[in-house]
N, C-alpha and C positions, 0 to 999 in steps of 0.2 A: 504494499500500499505506501503510495508516495505520498509526501506532506512537504510543505513549505513552512520555512521558519524565519520569523524577521526576528530582527536583532540590530541596535544601535540607538534605541530611543532613550532620551535622557532629558532633563530640565537643563535649560539654557538663558541665557539672558537675551533679551532682544538685541538683533543685530547679530548673533551668532549664529554657528555653524553645525550640522550633525551629516554624519552619513547613516543611512539606513540598508540594512542587507537583508535579502531575500534569498534564503539558501533551500535548494531544494535536495531531497534525498528520497530515494527509491526510483529515481525516473531522472531522464536527462531533459534539462531546460532549452536544449538545442531546437528543439521542435515546438517550443511554446511561446506565444506572445505573453508577455508579462504586463501587469496592470498594478499600480499602487492605488489605493482608495484611502480615504481617511475619513474618521466620524468625529466629529466636535460634539463636545458636551450639550446637549438639548438639540442638536440638529441632525440633519439627515446625511448619508454618505455622498461623498463627494469622489467623484474621479481626479485624481490628481496628475498621474503622468502614465505612459505606457510606451512599450516598446515592442516591434515586431519582433518576431522569430529570426528573421534574417538580419536584424539589426540596421536596416536600411532605412526605417524610418522610426520617429519618435513623437509623442505629441505630450502637450502640456496644456493645464488648464490654465486660463487667462490670470488666476490669481498667484499662479506659481512661476508664470513664465519669466526667463531671465533669472530668476532666483534658483531654481531646482534643475538637477540634471538628472536624467537617468542612463545609464550603462550597465553593458552586462559583461561578463568574465566566463564564458562556458566552460573553461578549463577548471574554474573554482565551482561550476554549477550556480551561479549567485549572479542575482541582479541587484543594483546599488540605485540608490536616490540620494545624490548628494543636495544637500539643502544649504542655501547660505542666505544672510540677511533675514533671519527669521523673526517674526513678529507674532504678537499674542494670537492673530487671528489662525496661525498655523498649528496651535494648539489643538491636539487630537490623538484617537489611536489611529494608527497607520498599519494599513493591511496590503499584503500583496496577493495576488492570484495569477493563476496560469490558463489559459486556454491554448489546446493543440492548433496547428496551421499554420499558413503563411498570410495571415491578414496583415494589412497595414495597422499602424500603432492606432490612428482615430478610431479604427473599426475594434480593434481590442479593447479600447476603453468603453466603445458602445455595448460591447458583449459584456464586459463588466458590471456596468450599471444595469444591465439587465439580469445580473447574477448567473450569467451563462459561462462562467469560468467551472473548469472541471474541478480546481482545486484552490485551496483559500489558505492562507495562515492564521494564526490566533491574533496576530496584532502586536505591536510594539508603541508603547506610551511616548509621544512628545508632548513635553510641556515648555512653552515661551514665557517667563515671567521674569520680572525686575525683584 
């Protein structure tokens, strides 16, 4: 049974940076599109960023564009979310999910928004507070 494990969440001050990891076990991420989603307290789930299986495309929500970067290291079976210039609105539990196929990144996020990912991780908490 494959699973995804997120890590790297922490409490940081506004303007700080974090790198989240999404590591797969029991299956290879090579053939999966990966998406990062987040849920802030009292709010609905929000798609943050997605990457296609071929690594040829990435997608970012407007709220994180220019501050977050998604990239994958297939040798480590891991997808990362590099986050900079964090603010209080970024406080949330961050989840990664995987969907098989060669969809472009925006489609990957669309599928994740519709809960059509095959696998989800348990989440990692990011808190931005002074």
